[in-house]
N, C-alpha and C positions, 0 to 999 in steps of 0.2 A: 271454473276451476283454474287456479293459478299454477304457474310453472315456477319452480324454485331456481332453475338454472336456464340460461339463455345462450345458445350458440349464436354469435353474432352474425347477422345477415350481411354478407359481403357481395351480394349479387349486383348492386349498383356501382361497385368500385371498378376501376379499370385495371386491366392486367399490366403490371410493370416488372422489370427485373428486380429480384429481391436477393440480397445477400446478408448473411448474419455470421459472425465469428464469435465463438464462445471459448472459454478457457477454464481450467481447473488444475488442481495439483494433488498428488498423493506422496506422502512422506513414507518411504518403505524402509529406511534404516540402511546402515552401511553394509551389513551382510547381504541383504537382498539386492542392493544396487550393484554390488560386485558380481553376484551370481548372474544378474541380468547382463551386465557388460561382458561377462566371460561365457555367455550362452550356456549356463550350467543350471538353469532352473528345472526343477523336477518335472513339472507339468508341461514344459515347453516355453517358448519365447512369449512373454506376456505383452510385449510391445507390438509385435506383429499380429497377435490375435486381437489386441485391443483395437487395431485399426479396422479389422473386419467387424468387430462388435459395434464400433462407433457408427459405421455405415448402416448396419442393420438397425441400430437404435434410432438413428435419424429418420430412416425410412418407415419405421413403425411407430412414430410419435403419436399420430392420431389414434392408434389402437391402445396407447398407454395412457394418454391424457384426455379426459372425456370431451372437453369442449373445443379441442384443436381441430381445425379443418384438415381433411386429407389433402395433401399436396403431392403432386408429381415432381420429385427433386431432379434438377438437371445435373447437379454435382454435389458430392459430399467428399470432403478431404479431411483426413485426420493426421495431425502432426505431433510428434513427441520430442521432448527436449529433456535431456538428463541434467539435473542440477546437483553436481557432486558435493558442493559445500553444504547444501541442505539435505543430502541423502534423499532426494526427491525426484519426481518426474513431473514435468509440466506438460499438459496436453492442450491441444487446440483443435477445434472442429469448425470447418467452414462449410456452410450449406448455401446453395444457390438454386434459385428457381425463377420462373416467370409466373406470377400469380397475383391474385387480388388481395392477399394478406401476406404478412411476413413470415420469415423462417427462423425466428428467434428460438422457438421451442425445439425445432429440429436440431439446431446447432447445440443447444443445451442438452438435449437428449443424447446426442452423439458423445458429448463430453462425459456425461454420466455413465453411459454404457461402456465407454472406453476405460474410465477410471475403475468401475466395478469389475471389469475383466482383469485388469492389472492386480486388483485387490484379491480376486478369486485365485489367480495363479501364484500370488505371493504369500498368502496366509499359511500355506503348509510350511514355509520356511521362516516366517515371522508373523505371529498373530497380532502384533501391536502395529497397526497401520492407520494412517490418518488421511482422510480425504478432505480437502479444504479449498477455499478460494474459487469456488465455481461462480462464474459471472459472465454476462454478456459484455463483449468488448466493443463491437461495432455492429450496427444494422444500417442497411442501405436500401432505398427504394420507397415507393409510395409518396404520400404527401409530406412525410417528415424528412425526406431527402436523405442526408447523411447524419447518423447520430453516432457519437462517440461517448463511451462511458466517462462521465466527468470525474469519477473517483479513481480513474487509471491514469497515472502520470507518464508511464513509458510503455510504448507499443513495440513489438518486434518489427523490424524494418520491412520484412516481407509482406506485412499487412497493406502497405502503400499500394501494392499492385492491384488490390481489389477496390480501392477508393477512386472513384472517377475524378478526373481532373476538373477543377472548377473552371468556368468560363469567364474570362475578363474581357470587358468591352472598353477598356480604358482608351483605345484609339478612336472611339466613336463619339462625335458630337451629335447630339440629337435634339429634336423638338417633338413635343406632343400637343395634340389638339383634341379637346373633347367637344363633340357636337351634341348640343342638348338645348332645346328652347328654354326649358324650365331651369336648368342649372346655370345658364347664362343670365337669367333673370333673378337669380338668387332664391328661387322657390325652394330649392333643396341643394345640399352641397354636392360637389362632384367627387364621387367615390372612385369611379373607374379610372380617371385621369390620375388622381393621387396614387392609387395602387400601381398603375403603370410606371409612374416615375420612381416609386419606391423599388420596384423590380429592377428597373434599369440602373438606377444608381447603386443598388447593392452589387451589381456586376461591374461597377466602376465606370459606367458610361457618363458622359459629360452633358448635363442638361443646359441647353442654350436658350430654349423658349418653351413656355407652356401657356396655352390659351384655352379659354372656354368660349365657344362661339355658338350662336343660334344655328338652327338647321336651314341656312340660307346659302344657296349656291354662289351667289355673287361675293358674299363675305368670305366664304371659304376659299374661293378661287383667288381673291386678292391676297389673302394671307399666305396661301401656299406659294404663290409667285414671289411674294416678298421674302419668304424663308429660302426658297430655292436661289434667288438671285442675289440676296444681300447678306446671307449668313454663311458662315463656315460649317456647313452641316453635311453629315454623311447619311443621316437617317431621320425620317419623320414617321411618327406612328400616330394615327387618329383612333379615337374610340367613339362609337356611336354612329348612327346614320347609315347602317349597312343592312337594315331590314327591308320590308316590302311595302311600307306605307309611303304615302305621297311626300311626306317630309324627309324620308331617308334618301339623301341626295349625294352621298359620298361617292359611290361607284361611278355615277354619271359625271360628276365633277372631275374626278381623276382621269377619266377617259377623254374628256375634252381638253385637258391640259397637254395631252400628247404623251410622248415617251413610249417606253417598251413595257408591255404587260408581262408580269411574271405569273403565268397561269398556275404554276404548281403551288404557289404560296396559299392562294384562296382554297384550292383543293385540300391542301394539307390542314388548314384551319378548320374546315368543315368536317373532315375525316376524324381529326383528333377530337374535336368538340362532340362529335356523335358518340364517342365512348362515354360521355357524361350525360348527354341529352339529345334525343332525336331532333329537337327544335333547331340544332345547329345547321341542319340542312336547309333551313330557311334563310340563313345568313348569306349576304352578297359580298362578303369580304373580298377585297382585291388587293393587288400589289403592283406597283409600277416603278421603273427607273426613269427619273426626269432629271436631266443635266447631271448625271452621276449621283443623284440623291435617291436613295431607296425610300419609297413611301409605301407604308403598309396600313390598311384600314382594318380595325378590329371591331367586334360588336360592342355595345354600350354597357353591358352588365359587368359588375366586378368579377363575378365567377367566370364569365367568358373571357375577360382580360387575363385573369390568372391562368386559366386552362390554355389559352392561346399562347402565352408566353412560355409555357412549358416546352412546347415544341419549337417556338421561334428562337429562343435564346441561343441554342447551340448553332444556329444557321446564320446569325446576324454578321459575325465577323466575315464569314465566307461571302455572303451577299454583297457587303460593302466593298470587299476586296475585288470582287468580279466587276461591280459597277464602275470601279476606277481603273479597270483594265488589267487587273492581276491575272496571274496564271494559276491553273489548278494545281494543287499539291500532288 
């Protein structure tokens, strides 16, 4: 027996902070707008009641829309703006939660509930009302990161406080090393190293060296020493060679080079990776500071690299700064 509708299974997704901002407008006419501004509406102030309605609407979204997941909202905020030239009221609804799926529908439900409440309290004075321009402005969180509606040219300035600041690694010169016997022999292309470089260059970091090496301790040791001693580097990231097979030699190689181990980085990578797969607990990722160069080892799969960099990128500037004797902010 087939099912016609499918509520998406989000059980394997990780919980992240989610933010959505939606907007809409109601044209009420000059008469109603003046009544609202003068606090003379027959049924009461529609803007204040619309705020209550928007919060209730956002909280009850999953009861109104069949396939929406029930979410525990951390915050719902409703903002109204009078547009005197258009004899209209612009409204905004901000919904925030920590969840496995987004809060776009909650923000849109809040907008609709608020607009309908203004409509309900205004129709006794003016039956010709128009609700229009309901749209999602911004959504933040999950794998999509930050999304802004491409059809919107101008955003209210207050929206910026909800958009996370982007991380720039422009002061970091870095090198990457892929450890793989088969990739070094050309049996298959190196995907994880290429992805790692893409992620770092997107953050404006400066690539100095990129090598694909076999899983050989001597070769890796020589290359690392050369990078540390001869290059103007602040960061080296390796991918591959962190498992438990006999050919996985990166943790031992880094340990023999000396330096100071950063225990928390390996713990962070395993903990963050476990949100995606329990196999991350089998990784032996480590991090060291050697001659002021931060060296971090990641697993070899592309997914592991992507997931690891999610938690690493916000830390890299701080790690490099501390390795060079900087002070805590």
